[in-house]
C-alpha positions as CSV (number, residue, x, y, z in Angstrom):
1,M,301.2,136.1,44.8
2,P,298.9,134.0,42.8
3,T,296.4,133.8,45.4
4,I,296.2,137.6,45.2
5,R,295.4,137.5,41.4
6,R,292.8,134.5,42.0
7,T,290.9,136.6,44.4
8,V,290.8,139.7,41.9
9,Q,289.9,137.4,39.3
10,L,286.6,135.7,41.2
11,A,285.6,138.9,42.3
12,L,285.5,140.4,38.7
13,I,283.5,137.4,37.8
14,A,281.2,137.8,40.8
15,L,280.7,141.6,39.6
16,L,279.8,140.8,36.0
17,L,277.5,137.9,37.5
18,S,275.5,140.1,39.7
19,N,275.1,142.8,36.8
20,T,274.0,140.5,34.2
21,V,270.6,140.5,32.9
22,P,268.7,137.7,31.1
23,V,268.7,138.5,27.5
24,S,264.4,138.5,27.3
25,A,264.1,141.1,30.0
26,Q,267.5,143.3,28.0
27,H,265.0,142.9,25.2
28,D,261.7,143.9,27.3
29,K,263.6,146.8,28.9
30,S,265.2,148.2,25.6
31,E,261.3,147.4,23.7
32,A,259.8,149.6,27.0
33,Q,262.2,152.2,26.5
34,T,262.0,152.7,22.2
35,M,258.1,153.1,23.0
36,S,258.5,155.6,25.4
37,V,260.9,157.6,23.2
38,S,258.3,157.2,20.3
39,D,255.6,158.7,22.1
40,I,257.8,161.2,23.7
41,S,258.2,162.3,20.3
42,S,254.8,161.8,18.8
43,A,253.4,164.3,21.9
44,H,256.3,166.6,20.8
45,H,255.4,166.6,17.4
46,N,251.4,167.1,18.2
47,N,252.5,170.0,20.5
48,S,254.3,171.6,18.1
49,K,252.0,171.6,15.4
50,L,249.3,172.9,18.0
51,N,251.6,175.7,19.1
52,D,252.1,176.3,15.4
53,V,248.5,176.7,14.7
54,M,248.4,179.4,17.7
55,N,251.0,181.2,16.8
56,R,249.4,182.1,13.2
57,A,246.1,182.8,15.0
58,V,248.4,185.2,17.4
59,S,249.9,187.1,14.5
60,M,246.6,187.1,12.7
61,G,245.4,189.4,16.0
62,F,242.5,186.9,17.3
63,I,244.5,185.0,19.8
64,K,246.4,186.4,22.6
65,G,248.6,184.9,25.0
66,D,248.4,185.0,29.0
67,P,250.9,187.8,30.8
68,D,253.8,184.9,30.4
69,G,253.2,184.6,26.4
70,N,252.1,181.4,26.5
71,V,249.3,180.4,24.0
72,R,248.1,177.2,26.0
73,A,247.6,175.3,23.0
74,A,246.8,172.0,24.7
75,D,244.3,173.3,27.2
76,P,240.8,172.6,26.5
77,I,238.6,175.4,25.1
78,T,235.2,176.6,26.6
79,R,232.3,177.9,24.9
80,Q,232.5,181.2,26.2
81,E,236.2,181.2,24.6
82,L,235.2,179.9,21.5
83,A,232.7,183.3,21.7
84,V,235.7,185.5,22.3
85,V,238.3,184.1,19.2
86,L,235.0,183.6,16.7
87,A,233.9,187.6,17.6
88,Q,237.6,188.7,17.0
89,A,237.8,186.4,13.9
90,L,235.1,187.6,12.1
91,G,235.4,191.4,13.1
92,L,232.0,191.6,14.9
93,T,230.9,194.5,17.1
94,L,230.7,194.1,20.1
95,D,228.1,196.1,22.5
96,K,229.4,196.2,26.2
97,S,225.8,198.0,27.0
98,V,223.5,195.3,25.8
99,S,222.1,192.8,28.6
100,A,222.8,189.3,28.7
101,S,220.5,187.0,26.6
102,F,221.3,183.8,28.7
103,T,220.5,183.0,32.4
104,D,223.7,181.6,32.8
105,V,225.9,184.2,31.4
106,K,226.2,187.6,33.4
107,S,226.1,191.2,31.6
108,T,229.5,191.9,33.8
109,S,231.5,188.8,32.6
110,W,234.3,189.4,30.4
111,S,233.1,187.4,27.8
112,A,229.3,188.8,27.6
113,P,229.9,190.8,24.4
114,S,231.3,188.7,22.3
115,I,228.9,185.8,23.1
116,Q,225.6,188.7,22.6
117,A,227.6,189.3,18.9
118,V,227.9,185.8,18.0
119,K,224.3,184.7,18.9
120,K,223.2,188.3,17.2
121,A,225.0,187.0,13.8
122,G,223.2,183.5,14.5
123,I,226.7,181.6,14.7
124,L,226.8,179.7,18.3
125,Q,223.1,179.8,20.3
126,G,222.3,178.3,23.7
127,D,220.3,175.4,24.7
128,A,216.3,174.9,24.7
129,T,216.3,176.0,28.4
130,G,218.0,179.5,27.7
131,R,221.9,178.3,28.9
132,F,225.0,179.1,27.0
133,R,226.9,176.8,28.9
134,P,229.5,179.1,28.5
135,Q,232.0,177.0,30.9
136,A,231.0,173.5,28.8
137,Q,234.1,172.3,26.5
138,I,232.9,172.7,22.7
139,T,233.3,169.0,20.7
140,G,233.9,168.5,17.2
141,Q,230.5,168.5,15.9
142,E,229.6,171.6,17.8
143,L,232.4,173.7,16.3
144,V,232.0,172.0,12.7
145,T,228.3,173.5,12.9
146,V,229.4,176.9,14.4
147,L,231.6,176.8,11.3
148,V,229.4,176.1,8.9
149,R,227.3,178.9,9.8
150,A,230.0,181.4,10.5
151,T,231.3,180.8,6.9
152,A,227.5,181.4,6.0
153,L,227.6,178.1,3.2
154,A,224.3,176.6,2.7
155,K,223.8,173.3,5.0
156,Q,223.6,170.1,2.7
157,E,219.9,168.5,4.2
158,V,220.7,165.3,1.8
159,Q,219.7,162.8,4.4
160,G,221.1,159.6,2.7
161,D,224.7,160.1,2.1
162,P,226.5,158.3,5.1
163,L,228.9,160.6,6.9
164,P,232.9,160.2,6.6
165,S,234.3,157.1,8.7
166,D,236.3,159.9,10.8
167,W,232.5,161.6,11.9
168,K,231.2,158.2,12.7
169,G,228.7,158.0,16.0
170,A,227.8,162.3,15.1
171,S,224.7,163.5,16.7
172,T,221.8,163.6,14.0
173,W,221.0,167.6,14.2
174,A,225.1,167.8,13.0
175,A,224.6,165.2,10.2
176,P,223.9,167.8,7.5
177,Y,226.6,170.6,8.9
178,I,229.4,167.9,8.8
179,R,228.2,166.9,5.4
180,T,228.5,170.4,4.1
181,A,231.7,170.8,5.6
182,E,233.2,167.8,3.4
183,K,231.5,169.0,0.4
184,D,233.2,172.4,0.5
185,E,236.8,171.1,2.3
186,L,236.6,173.4,4.6
187,L,238.8,170.6,7.3
188,S,241.1,170.1,4.4
189,E,244.1,172.0,5.8
190,Y,243.3,170.6,9.6
191,Q,245.3,168.0,10.7
192,G,244.2,167.0,13.9
193,E,241.5,164.4,15.3
194,N,238.2,165.1,14.9
195,K,236.7,164.5,18.4
196,V,233.0,164.1,17.4
197,K,232.1,164.3,21.0
198,Q,234.5,165.0,22.8
199,G,235.9,168.4,23.8
200,L,238.5,170.0,21.6
201,V,241.8,171.8,23.2
202,R,242.6,175.0,21.8
203,G,245.4,174.4,19.2
204,E,242.2,171.6,17.6
205,A,239.6,174.2,17.4
206,I,242.0,177.1,15.9
207,G,243.4,174.8,13.5
208,M,239.6,174.0,12.8
209,L,239.0,177.8,12.3
210,L,241.8,178.6,10.5
211,S,240.8,175.9,7.7
212,A,237.4,177.0,7.1
213,M,238.0,180.6,7.5
214,F,241.2,181.7,6.5
215,P,243.1,178.7,4.6
216,E,246.5,179.2,3.2
217,T,246.6,176.9,0.3
218,R,242.6,176.1,-0.6
219,L,240.9,179.0,-2.2
220,S,238.7,180.9,-0.2
221,V,234.9,181.8,-1.6
222,I,233.8,185.3,-2.4
223,Q,230.5,185.1,-1.0
224,S,229.2,189.0,-1.9
225,I,230.3,192.6,-2.7
226,E,228.6,195.5,-1.5
227,G,230.1,199.1,-2.2
228,K,233.7,199.1,-0.2
229,Q,232.9,195.4,1.3
230,I,233.8,191.9,0.2
231,Q,232.5,188.7,2.2
232,I,234.8,185.9,1.9
233,N,234.6,182.4,4.0
234,G,231.7,184.5,5.8
235,V,234.2,187.3,6.8
236,I,233.8,190.7,6.1
237,Y,236.6,192.7,4.4
238,Q,237.0,196.3,3.8
239,I,238.3,196.6,0.1
240,S,241.2,198.3,0.0
241,E,242.7,200.9,-2.9
242,Q,245.1,198.7,-4.2
243,V,242.3,196.4,-5.0
244,A,239.1,198.2,-5.8
245,G,239.8,198.5,-9.5
246,L,238.9,194.9,-9.6
247,L,236.8,194.0,-6.8
248,N,234.0,196.5,-7.0
249,N,230.0,196.5,-7.5
250,R,230.6,196.4,-11.5
251,N,232.4,193.3,-11.0
252,K,230.3,191.7,-8.4
253,A,228.0,189.3,-10.9
254,V,230.9,187.7,-12.4
255,L,233.0,187.8,-9.2
256,A,229.9,186.0,-7.3
257,Q,231.5,182.4,-5.5
258,A,235.1,183.0,-7.0
259,G,238.1,181.3,-5.3
260,I,240.4,183.8,-4.4
261,Q,243.8,183.7,-2.4
262,F,244.7,187.0,-1.1
263,K,246.3,188.8,1.9
264,S,244.5,191.2,4.4
265,R,245.4,193.3,7.6
266,N,243.1,194.2,10.2
267,H,240.2,193.0,7.8
268,T,241.2,195.2,5.1
269,L,241.8,192.9,2.1
270,T,245.1,194.5,0.4
271,E,246.8,192.0,-1.7
272,I,245.2,189.5,-4.5
273,N,247.5,186.5,-4.7
274,G,245.1,184.5,-7.3
275,L,241.5,184.2,-8.6
276,E,239.6,181.8,-10.2
277,I,236.3,182.8,-11.7
278,R,233.7,180.3,-11.2
279,T,230.6,180.2,-13.0
280,G,227.3,179.1,-12.0
281,G,227.7,180.4,-8.5
282,Q,224.7,182.0,-6.3
283,E,225.9,185.6,-5.1
284,G,225.2,185.3,-1.2
285,G,224.1,188.4,1.0
286,P,226.5,189.5,3.3
287,R,226.4,188.9,6.7
288,K,226.1,192.3,9.2
289,S,228.2,192.1,11.7
């Protein structure tokens, strides 16, 4: 009996020794696991933010998911996809009968009407060779340029001011647009990376667009009132009867460049939640869509 007990004890000791890992190795393994969990958590958080942005755009009607309902927030966004989003967001008129303006865009392409519309509006142009590069990814500095044009802001031409550190390495042609975006806080509600010369993903691009044109906390800017239309952050809205008593031609001089928080539906302004009268503003002309 003592012999059996001793044999069992030796077996247990051998088993324990065989599963023993050096303390340093245990620490390394634990640290590796911790880093992995942290990375996964960060990636999940980022994807969650991107999805939230995309879902807001879906609710506003200028983004649609695929047939399975996926918004593909982490997928790259191309120039032709951005053209379609901009045309929808700005409510630009699409003419399917117009021939393509670029050598690399077929008139029968699904994106051709939107590309023509944003070109006509002066928002998104081609290169010097007459190409639009529809399949190319849009970069951070390109999108800031587009958003300054879309919001109808006056470009800041001051050359001496250094660019913010997070726009380091931006091209010379993009610098005035970046300074304008910084001055007017166009990206104040954007939480992603700027990706100066890198391609953006869909969620990042839409996040920048929403911050510039449809901010939730920053006041938007009234740029013009003409009849029953009002231009805010570059977007033209119809003025509903509920707010026509305030937003009309009689008040357009005092309301020029005023700050406003509002609600809209299908490009019709239906409710005013906040208004800040600003003096010394210059009334901008409406952009025709």
